[in-house]
Backbone as CSV, one residue per row, in Angstrom:
resi,resn,N_x,N_y,N_z,CA_x,CA_y,CA_z,C_x,C_y,C_z
1,UNK,4.242,19.839,1.335,2.835,19.520,1.147,2.277,18.915,2.420
2,UNK,1.052,19.242,2.718,0.425,18.714,3.920,-0.223,17.377,3.666
3,UNK,-0.848,16.835,4.695,-1.538,15.554,4.545,-2.732,15.713,3.627
4,UNK,-3.054,14.664,2.922,-4.209,14.683,2.043,-5.466,14.444,2.844
5,UNK,-6.512,15.166,2.538,-7.807,15.006,3.174,-8.546,13.878,2.467
6,UNK,-8.848,12.772,3.170,-9.472,11.633,2.509,-10.853,11.941,1.953
7,UNK,-11.503,13.018,2.414,-12.817,13.364,1.886,-12.697,14.153,0.588
8,UNK,-11.503,14.653,0.287,-11.260,15.393,-0.941,-10.106,14.730,-1.670
9,UNK,-10.403,13.661,-2.382,-9.375,12.858,-3.026,-8.552,13.666,-4.024
10,UNK,-7.232,13.575,-3.880,-6.326,14.191,-4.839,-5.944,13.178,-5.907
11,UNK,-6.437,11.965,-5.792,-6.060,10.900,-6.700,-7.115,10.730,-7.778
12,UNK,-6.690,10.504,-8.988,-7.647,10.368,-10.079,-8.525,9.142,-9.919
13,UNK,-9.781,9.250,-10.404,-10.722,8.139,-10.326,-10.335,7.022,-11.288
14,UNK,-9.725,7.376,-12.415,-9.250,6.375,-13.367,-7.789,6.668,-13.667
15,UNK,-7.040,5.649,-14.109,-5.606,5.857,-14.341,-5.355,6.966,-15.356
16,UNK,-4.363,7.825,-15.079,-4.015,8.872,-16.039,-3.586,8.252,-17.369
17,UNK,-3.900,8.929,-18.452,-3.660,8.366,-19.775,-2.198,8.437,-20.208
18,UNK,-1.573,9.587,-20.100,-0.213,9.735,-20.614,0.827,9.324,-19.573
19,UNK,2.003,9.003,-20.061,3.103,8.656,-19.162,3.421,9.834,-18.256
20,UNK,3.380,11.042,-18.816,3.677,12.235,-18.020,2.657,12.406,-16.899
21,UNK,1.376,12.172,-17.206,0.324,12.297,-16.188,0.472,11.211,-15.128
22,UNK,0.831,10.012,-15.540,1.048,8.912,-14.581,2.210,9.261,-13.654
23,UNK,3.290,9.755,-14.243,4.460,10.129,-13.459,4.111,11.252,-12.483
24,UNK,3.367,12.253,-12.946,2.977,13.369,-12.082,2.116,12.894,-10.913
25,UNK,1.170,11.978,-11.182,0.325,11.429,-10.114,1.179,10.678,-9.097
26,UNK,2.140,9.904,-9.580,3.048,9.165,-8.708,3.847,10.119,-7.832
27,UNK,4.450,11.140,-8.434,5.272,12.086,-7.693,4.456,12.862,-6.669
28,UNK,3.216,13.209,-7.014,2.349,13.937,-6.090,2.128,13.138,-4.805
29,UNK,1.832,11.855,-4.950,1.583,11.026,-3.774,2.888,10.736,-3.035
30,UNK,3.954,10.413,-3.759,5.236,10.132,-3.116,5.704,11.314,-2.266
31,UNK,5.498,12.519,-2.746,5.912,13.708,-2.002,5.174,13.842,-0.673
32,UNK,4.036,13.171,-0.521,3.245,13.237,0.711,3.742,12.291,1.805
33,UNK,4.569,11.301,1.452,5.010,10.306,2.436,5.947,10.996,3.429
34,UNK,5.543,11.052,4.700,6.346,11.798,5.681,7.578,11.018,6.158
35,UNK,8.510,11.752,6.695,9.712,11.147,7.283,9.297,10.141,8.352
36,UNK,9.996,9.027,8.401,9.710,8.000,9.388,8.616,7.040,8.978
37,UNK,8.039,7.232,7.795,6.984,6.353,7.285,7.429,5.752,5.967
38,UNK,6.879,4.600,5.628,7.203,3.921,4.380,5.923,3.466,3.701
39,UNK,6.040,3.174,2.413,4.912,2.695,1.623,5.466,1.686,0.619
40,UNK,4.666,0.699,0.258,5.119,-0.285,-0.726,4.916,0.264,-2.135
41,UNK,5.627,-0.326,-3.087,5.462,0.065,-4.492,3.999,-0.099,-4.908
42,UNK,3.394,-1.200,-4.528,2.011,-1.467,-4.896,1.038,-0.497,-4.264
43,UNK,1.242,-0.186,-3.000,0.359,0.762,-2.314,0.521,2.159,-2.901
44,UNK,1.745,2.528,-3.231,1.988,3.828,-3.846,1.267,3.912,-5.192
45,UNK,1.329,2.849,-5.977,0.620,2.824,-7.263,-0.881,2.978,-7.040
46,UNK,-1.414,2.254,-6.081,-2.853,2.326,-5.799,-3.257,3.731,-5.365
47,UNK,-2.501,4.314,-4.444,-2.813,5.654,-3.945,-2.726,6.715,-5.042
48,UNK,-1.853,6.486,-6.023,-1.695,7.436,-7.126,-2.723,7.210,-8.227
49,UNK,-3.618,6.238,-8.028,-4.638,5.966,-9.029,-4.119,5.204,-10.219
50,UNK,-3.043,4.449,-10.026,-2.398,3.732,-11.121,-2.691,2.245,-11.107
51,UNK,-3.623,1.835,-10.279,-3.984,0.413,-10.239,-2.858,-0.451,-9.707
52,UNK,-2.639,-1.563,-10.389,-1.640,-2.541,-9.943,-0.322,-2.361,-10.708
53,UNK,0.217,-1.154,-10.645,1.407,-0.808,-11.430,2.672,-0.760,-10.584
54,UNK,2.806,-1.689,-9.641,3.962,-1.673,-8.735,5.289,-1.727,-9.494
55,UNK,5.369,-2.557,-10.505,6.633,-2.663,-11.251,6.936,-1.378,-12.005
56,UNK,5.900,-0.752,-12.560,6.097,0.517,-13.250,6.602,1.568,-12.256
57,UNK,6.032,1.578,-11.056,6.480,2.512,-10.020,7.959,2.290,-9.737
58,UNK,8.369,1.044,-9.574,9.773,0.739,-9.305,10.694,1.212,-10.420
59,UNK,10.321,0.950,-11.654,11.133,1.397,-12.792,11.209,2.923,-12.841
60,UNK,10.085,3.574,-12.613,10.043,5.034,-12.668,10.900,5.646,-11.569
61,UNK,10.833,5.094,-10.363,11.649,5.626,-9.266,13.131,5.377,-9.526
62,UNK,13.448,4.293,-10.212,14.835,4.002,-10.557,15.413,4.970,-11.577
63,UNK,14.561,5.762,-12.205,14.995,6.724,-13.217,14.963,8.169,-12.718
64,UNK,14.759,8.358,-11.408,14.750,9.720,-10.871,16.119,10.355,-11.067
65,UNK,16.160,11.649,-11.342,17.454,12.314,-11.514,18.223,12.394,-10.195
66,UNK,19.538,12.412,-10.295,20.368,12.597,-9.103,19.963,13.899,-8.426
67,UNK,19.963,13.881,-7.118,19.646,15.079,-6.358,18.156,15.347,-6.201
68,UNK,17.299,14.409,-6.622,15.864,14.610,-6.469,15.523,14.799,-4.996
69,UNK,14.497,15.586,-4.737,14.048,15.808,-3.366,12.893,14.878,-3.003
70,UNK,12.436,14.077,-3.962,11.371,13.113,-3.659,11.908,12.027,-2.732
71,UNK,11.116,11.594,-1.765,11.584,10.600,-0.784,11.506,9.160,-1.311
72,UNK,12.256,8.863,-2.375,12.259,7.543,-2.998,12.651,6.445,-2.018
73,UNK,13.455,6.799,-1.035,13.959,5.811,-0.080,12.866,5.257,0.825
74,UNK,11.708,5.901,0.859,10.603,5.464,1.714,9.699,4.445,1.016
75,UNK,10.057,4.033,-0.186,9.254,3.072,-0.950,9.930,1.710,-0.882
76,UNK,9.145,0.720,-0.436,9.676,-0.626,-0.205,8.884,-1.665,-0.976
77,UNK,9.442,-2.868,-1.005,8.727,-3.988,-1.589,7.605,-4.443,-0.673
78,UNK,6.838,-5.389,-1.155,5.709,-5.927,-0.390,6.172,-6.430,0.974
79,UNK,5.339,-6.230,1.980,5.643,-6.712,3.316,6.782,-5.986,4.001
80,UNK,7.161,-4.814,3.495,8.227,-4.045,4.122,9.629,-4.463,3.717
81,UNK,9.745,-5.259,2.655,11.044,-5.764,2.206,11.819,-4.676,1.465
82,UNK,13.067,-4.477,1.850,13.928,-3.556,1.124,14.346,-4.248,-0.172
83,UNK,14.019,-3.633,-1.299,14.285,-4.288,-2.574,15.613,-3.870,-3.191
84,UNK,16.233,-2.844,-2.646,17.554,-2.441,-3.129,18.603,-3.194,-2.312
85,UNK,19.505,-3.842,-2.995,20.478,-4.718,-2.337,21.449,-3.949,-1.452
86,UNK,21.705,-4.515,-0.269,22.735,-3.962,0.610,24.074,-4.091,-0.108
87,UNK,24.940,-3.116,0.103,26.247,-3.149,-0.537,26.281,-2.424,-1.876
88,UNK,25.113,-2.000,-2.357,25.059,-1.176,-3.566,24.918,0.278,-3.126
89,UNK,25.339,1.220,-3.954,25.210,2.628,-3.546,23.769,3.014,-3.190
90,UNK,22.810,2.644,-4.036,21.411,3.005,-3.762,20.887,2.277,-2.534
91,UNK,21.210,1.002,-2.393,20.760,0.227,-1.237,21.320,0.765,0.064
92,UNK,22.593,1.102,0.063,23.214,1.651,1.271,22.646,3.032,1.604
93,UNK,22.382,3.840,0.568,21.801,5.158,0.811,20.389,5.031,1.368
94,UNK,19.612,4.102,0.832,18.244,3.905,1.328,18.267,3.526,2.804
95,UNK,19.105,2.574,3.169,19.185,2.130,4.560,19.618,3.266,5.481
96,UNK,20.613,4.033,5.046,21.103,5.146,5.866,20.018,6.208,6.057
97,UNK,19.297,6.540,4.984,18.239,7.552,5.083,17.104,7.081,5.987
98,UNK,16.700,5.832,5.830,15.617,5.310,6.676,16.026,5.305,8.141
99,UNK,17.229,4.843,8.429,17.702,4.822,9.826,17.781,6.233,10.397
100,UNK,18.215,7.193,9.585,18.301,8.590,10.035,16.919,9.147,10.388
101,UNK,15.868,8.576,9.789,14.498,9.004,10.076,13.870,8.184,11.200
102,UNK,14.651,7.295,11.813,14.146,6.499,12.924,13.431,5.226,12.524
103,UNK,13.582,4.819,11.276,12.953,3.590,10.793,13.910,2.429,11.043
104,UNK,13.449,1.470,11.852,14.266,0.306,12.144,14.229,-0.697,11.004
105,UNK,15.382,-1.325,10.753,15.492,-2.336,9.701,16.045,-3.598,10.345
106,UNK,15.338,-4.712,10.158,15.768,-5.990,10.689,15.623,-7.025,9.590
107,UNK,16.719,-7.708,9.265,16.714,-8.718,8.208,16.184,-8.160,6.893
108,UNK,16.633,-6.967,6.542,16.228,-6.284,5.301,14.729,-6.055,5.195
109,UNK,14.076,-5.874,6.334,12.641,-5.569,6.367,12.377,-4.446,7.358
110,UNK,11.291,-3.728,7.076,10.799,-2.668,7.954,9.448,-3.126,8.481
111,UNK,9.185,-2.864,9.752,7.898,-3.217,10.354,6.820,-2.285,9.803
112,UNK,6.024,-2.805,8.869,4.982,-2.005,8.214,3.914,-1.562,9.215
113,UNK,3.609,-2.403,10.198,2.585,-2.005,11.177,3.017,-0.766,11.940
114,UNK,4.297,-0.647,12.189,4.815,0.496,12.940,5.116,1.698,12.054
115,UNK,5.696,1.451,10.887,6.190,2.542,10.041,5.397,2.754,8.752
116,UNK,4.389,1.939,8.501,3.623,2.080,7.275,2.825,3.373,7.240
117,UNK,2.817,4.019,6.092,2.089,5.272,5.918,0.639,4.974,5.569
118,UNK,-0.247,5.545,6.347,-1.688,5.424,6.120,-2.252,6.834,6.060
119,UNK,-2.301,7.403,4.846,-2.692,8.817,4.723,-4.075,9.132,5.258
120,UNK,-4.975,8.181,5.251,-6.334,8.474,5.745,-6.388,8.587,7.257
121,UNK,-5.323,8.165,7.950,-5.267,8.284,9.403,-4.599,9.567,9.853
122,UNK,-4.049,10.333,8.900,-3.327,11.568,9.221,-2.273,11.331,10.289
123,UNK,-1.504,10.265,10.109,-0.500,9.920,11.131,0.840,10.542,10.876
124,UNK,0.943,11.413,9.884,2.143,12.200,9.616,3.411,11.537,9.671
């Protein structure tokens, strides 16, 4: 999928009603996050038209099937904090994937100013 055109919003004006629609909106936006960029759970919820549903986003991403092609590893806690613990399979995989994409990690944080995804800037 290409970058979203900010003049033609792909995000719903109001939160989707069903769980399936909410999940689909989340996946649509998550699929747009390019390699080397990250987004917070809260920002992802906002971009998907889900309001302040950061915790719901986290729970939903934690239930993705094995082998998913969605870039779940690019979603971080507020302020660029890695929320998956180092030393766990998911935490270690997230760190390895981010580093492979050129995302630096220092003290379990990513520099949001450098690596944060801003779709309206078309920074790919």
